[in-house]
C-alpha positions as CSV (number, residue, x, y, z in Angstrom):
1,M,4.6,-11.9,19.9
2,S,5.6,-8.3,20.6
3,A,7.3,-6.0,18.1
4,R,10.5,-6.2,20.0
5,E,10.5,-9.9,19.8
6,H,10.5,-9.6,16.0
7,A,13.8,-7.6,16.0
8,G,16.8,-9.1,14.4
9,G,16.9,-7.8,10.8
10,A,14.4,-10.2,9.3
11,M,13.1,-7.4,7.0
12,R,15.0,-4.3,5.9
13,A,12.8,-1.6,4.5
14,A,13.5,1.5,2.4
15,V,10.9,4.3,2.6
16,V,11.2,6.5,-0.5
17,V,10.9,10.2,0.2
18,F,9.7,12.4,-2.7
19,P,9.3,16.2,-2.5
20,G,5.8,16.4,-1.0
21,S,5.7,13.1,0.7
22,N,3.9,13.4,4.0
23,S,3.5,9.8,5.3
24,D,7.1,8.8,5.0
25,H,8.0,9.1,8.7
26,E,4.8,7.3,9.7
27,A,5.8,4.3,7.5
28,W,9.3,4.4,8.8
29,H,8.0,4.5,12.4
30,V,5.8,1.4,11.9
31,V,8.6,-0.7,10.4
32,H,11.4,0.6,12.8
33,N,9.6,1.2,16.1
34,V,6.4,-0.9,16.0
35,L,7.8,-4.0,14.2
36,G,11.4,-3.5,15.4
37,Q,12.9,-3.9,12.0
38,P,15.7,-1.8,10.2
39,A,14.3,0.9,8.0
40,E,15.8,3.9,6.2
41,L,14.4,7.0,4.5
42,V,15.7,7.1,1.0
43,W,15.7,10.4,-1.0
44,H,14.1,10.1,-4.5
45,K,17.3,11.1,-6.2
46,E,19.1,8.0,-5.1
47,T,19.7,5.4,-7.8
48,T,20.1,2.2,-5.9
49,L,18.1,0.1,-3.4
50,D,20.6,-2.7,-2.9
51,G,20.3,-4.5,0.4
52,F,16.7,-3.7,1.0
53,D,14.0,-6.3,1.2
54,V,10.9,-4.0,1.0
55,V,10.5,-0.7,-0.7
56,I,7.7,1.5,0.5
57,L,6.4,4.4,-1.6
58,P,4.5,6.5,0.9
59,G,1.5,8.7,0.8
60,G,1.5,12.5,0.2
61,F,1.6,14.7,-2.8
62,A,4.8,13.8,-4.6
63,H,6.1,16.8,-6.6
64,G,2.8,18.5,-5.7
65,D,0.8,16.0,-7.8
66,Y,1.1,18.4,-10.7
67,L,-0.3,17.1,-14.0
68,R,-1.9,14.2,-12.1
69,A,-1.1,12.2,-9.0
70,G,2.1,10.3,-9.4
71,A,2.8,11.5,-13.0
72,I,6.0,13.4,-12.2
73,A,7.3,11.1,-9.4
74,R,7.2,8.2,-11.8
75,F,10.3,9.8,-13.5
76,S,12.3,10.3,-10.3
77,P,15.7,8.7,-10.4
78,I,14.8,6.2,-7.7
79,M,12.0,4.7,-9.8
80,A,14.5,2.8,-12.1
81,A,15.8,1.1,-8.9
82,V,12.3,0.4,-7.8
83,E,11.6,-1.3,-11.1
84,R,14.8,-3.4,-10.8
85,H,13.9,-4.3,-7.2
86,A,10.5,-5.5,-8.3
87,A,11.9,-7.4,-11.3
88,R,14.2,-9.4,-9.1
89,G,11.3,-10.4,-6.8
90,G,11.7,-7.7,-4.1
91,V,8.6,-6.5,-2.4
92,V,7.2,-3.0,-3.2
93,L,4.3,-1.4,-1.3
94,G,2.7,1.7,-2.6
95,I,0.4,3.5,-0.1
96,C,-2.1,6.1,-1.4
97,N,0.2,8.4,-3.5
98,G,2.6,5.5,-3.7
99,F,-0.1,3.4,-5.3
100,Q,-0.7,6.2,-7.8
101,V,3.0,6.3,-8.6
102,L,3.1,2.5,-9.2
103,T,0.2,2.7,-11.7
104,E,1.9,5.6,-13.5
105,A,5.1,3.6,-13.7
106,G,3.2,0.6,-15.0
107,L,4.1,-1.6,-12.1
108,L,0.5,-2.0,-11.3
109,P,-2.4,-2.0,-13.7
110,G,-5.3,0.4,-13.9
111,V,-5.5,4.1,-12.9
112,L,-6.5,6.2,-9.9
113,M,-8.8,9.0,-10.9
114,R,-10.7,11.8,-9.1
115,N,-13.1,10.6,-6.4
116,K,-16.7,10.2,-7.4
117,D,-17.7,13.4,-5.6
118,I,-14.7,15.4,-6.9
119,S,-13.7,16.1,-3.3
120,F,-10.8,15.2,-1.0
121,I,-11.8,12.6,1.5
122,S,-10.1,12.3,4.9
123,R,-11.8,9.8,7.3
124,D,-11.7,6.2,8.5
125,A,-13.0,3.6,6.1
126,W,-13.8,0.0,6.4
127,V,-12.1,-2.5,4.0
128,R,-12.7,-6.2,3.6
129,V,-9.8,-8.6,3.1
130,E,-10.5,-10.5,-0.1
131,N,-7.4,-12.6,-0.3
132,E,-5.7,-13.7,2.9
133,T,-2.9,-15.7,1.2
134,T,-0.7,-12.8,0.0
135,R,2.4,-11.4,1.6
136,L,0.5,-8.3,2.5
137,T,-2.5,-10.0,4.1
138,M,-1.4,-13.3,5.6
139,A,-1.9,-12.0,9.1
140,C,-5.5,-11.4,8.3
141,R,-8.6,-13.7,7.8
142,K,-10.5,-13.8,4.6
143,G,-13.5,-11.6,4.9
144,E,-12.0,-9.8,7.9
145,V,-13.0,-6.1,8.1
146,L,-10.4,-3.6,9.0
147,R,-10.9,0.1,9.9
148,I,-8.1,2.1,8.3
149,P,-7.8,5.8,7.6
150,I,-8.0,7.2,4.1
151,A,-7.0,10.6,2.8
152,H,-7.1,11.2,-0.9
153,G,-8.6,13.2,-3.8
154,E,-7.7,10.8,-6.6
155,G,-8.4,7.4,-5.2
156,R,-11.1,6.0,-7.5
157,Y,-9.6,2.8,-9.0
158,V,-10.6,2.5,-12.7
159,A,-9.9,-0.3,-15.2
160,D,-11.7,-1.9,-18.1
161,S,-13.9,-4.9,-17.6
162,P,-11.4,-7.5,-18.9
163,L,-8.8,-6.3,-16.5
164,L,-11.2,-6.2,-13.6
165,D,-12.3,-9.8,-14.4
166,R,-8.7,-10.9,-14.6
167,L,-7.9,-9.3,-11.2
168,E,-10.9,-11.1,-9.7
169,K,-10.1,-14.5,-11.3
170,E,-6.4,-14.3,-10.2
171,G,-7.1,-13.3,-6.7
172,R,-5.3,-10.0,-7.1
173,I,-7.9,-7.8,-5.4
174,L,-6.6,-7.5,-1.8
175,L,-9.1,-5.1,-0.2
176,R,-12.5,-3.7,-1.0
177,Y,-14.4,-0.8,0.6
178,C,-17.2,-2.2,2.7
179,G,-19.6,-1.5,5.6
180,P,-18.7,-2.3,9.2
181,R,-20.0,-5.8,8.8
182,G,-18.3,-6.4,5.5
183,E,-21.2,-5.6,3.3
184,I,-20.3,-4.4,-0.2
185,D,-22.6,-1.5,-1.0
186,D,-22.3,1.8,-2.9
187,R,-22.9,3.6,0.4
188,F,-19.6,2.5,1.6
189,N,-17.6,2.7,-1.6
190,V,-16.1,6.0,-0.5
191,N,-14.5,7.1,-3.7
192,G,-16.5,5.2,-6.3
193,S,-13.8,2.7,-7.2
194,E,-14.7,0.0,-9.7
195,R,-15.9,-3.0,-7.8
196,A,-15.1,-1.2,-4.6
197,I,-11.4,-1.9,-5.0
198,A,-9.2,-0.5,-2.3
199,G,-6.0,-2.5,-3.0
200,I,-4.5,-4.8,-5.6
201,M,-1.2,-6.7,-6.4
202,N,0.7,-7.6,-9.5
203,E,0.7,-11.0,-11.2
204,R,3.9,-12.1,-9.4
205,G,2.5,-11.2,-6.0
206,N,5.4,-8.9,-4.9
207,V,4.1,-5.4,-5.8
208,F,1.2,-4.1,-3.8
209,G,-0.9,-0.9,-4.0
210,L,-3.6,0.3,-1.6
211,M,-5.3,3.7,-1.1
212,P,-5.9,3.3,2.7
213,H,-3.2,4.4,5.1
214,P,-2.3,1.5,7.4
215,E,0.7,3.3,8.8
216,R,-1.6,6.0,10.3
217,D,-3.3,3.5,12.5
218,A,-0.9,0.7,13.4
219,E,-0.9,1.2,17.2
220,P,-3.9,1.2,19.6
221,I,-2.8,4.6,20.9
222,V,-4.0,6.2,17.7
223,G,-7.0,4.0,17.0
224,L,-7.8,0.4,16.6
225,G,-4.3,-0.4,15.4
226,Q,-5.5,-2.6,12.6
227,G,-3.2,-1.2,10.0
228,R,-0.4,-3.1,11.8
229,Q,-1.7,-6.4,10.5
230,L,-0.6,-5.5,6.9
231,F,2.9,-4.6,8.0
232,A,3.0,-7.7,10.2
233,S,2.0,-9.8,7.2
234,L,5.0,-8.6,5.3
235,L,7.3,-9.4,8.2
236,E,5.8,-12.8,8.6
237,S,6.3,-13.6,4.9
238,F,10.1,-13.0,5.4
239,R,10.2,-15.0,8.6
240,R,8.6,-17.9,6.9
241,A,10.9,-17.7,3.9
242,A,13.9,-17.7,6.3
243,A,12.7,-20.7,8.3
């Protein structure tokens, strides 16, 4: 089914724009032009997100990432609305810097720290789908390997062992860094994340965070187009709920 066949307002998305965001328009483009769904850019000083189904916190360097990534953006006026949206069951997706903001805000557990080599990484990475039953991954197969761009300096996911064990047990680890055939190996753990974690979700299954940038490769014209599968999963979850 083509993107245009999905049109009809099944999923209305807000893409939050912080000072320093640099992937906001890409996220808007994927929702609006690739999936054919209504999407709006929402400035970080707004205080309501009423009427939106999905809220996307995009990649970039919100407020220059001063102090540490996401630490200042967490106090933007819009974040109170993001928290209310999540509390009432609305979907929140944090991509890269957005993931960092969500951990700073306490909407996702753990922290994102400096990459293992203390350097900024910008390249394609392979990630393996660990749970195909979530709203963000239902268009994927369990164990499927996706090649998605990454671009971050503070993407190393860190948590204590009890939390990591809990994430494992509850199926809340969505993506892991891997090799091209899905092998989990330190060679492919690009930033040194604990247990090669590239993406997680909250207990309720409506708040998602991932370091890779699916919006930067959601069309074959720019690569493999595999990032589209994650956005298509969200749309499919709304289509199923409305059926």
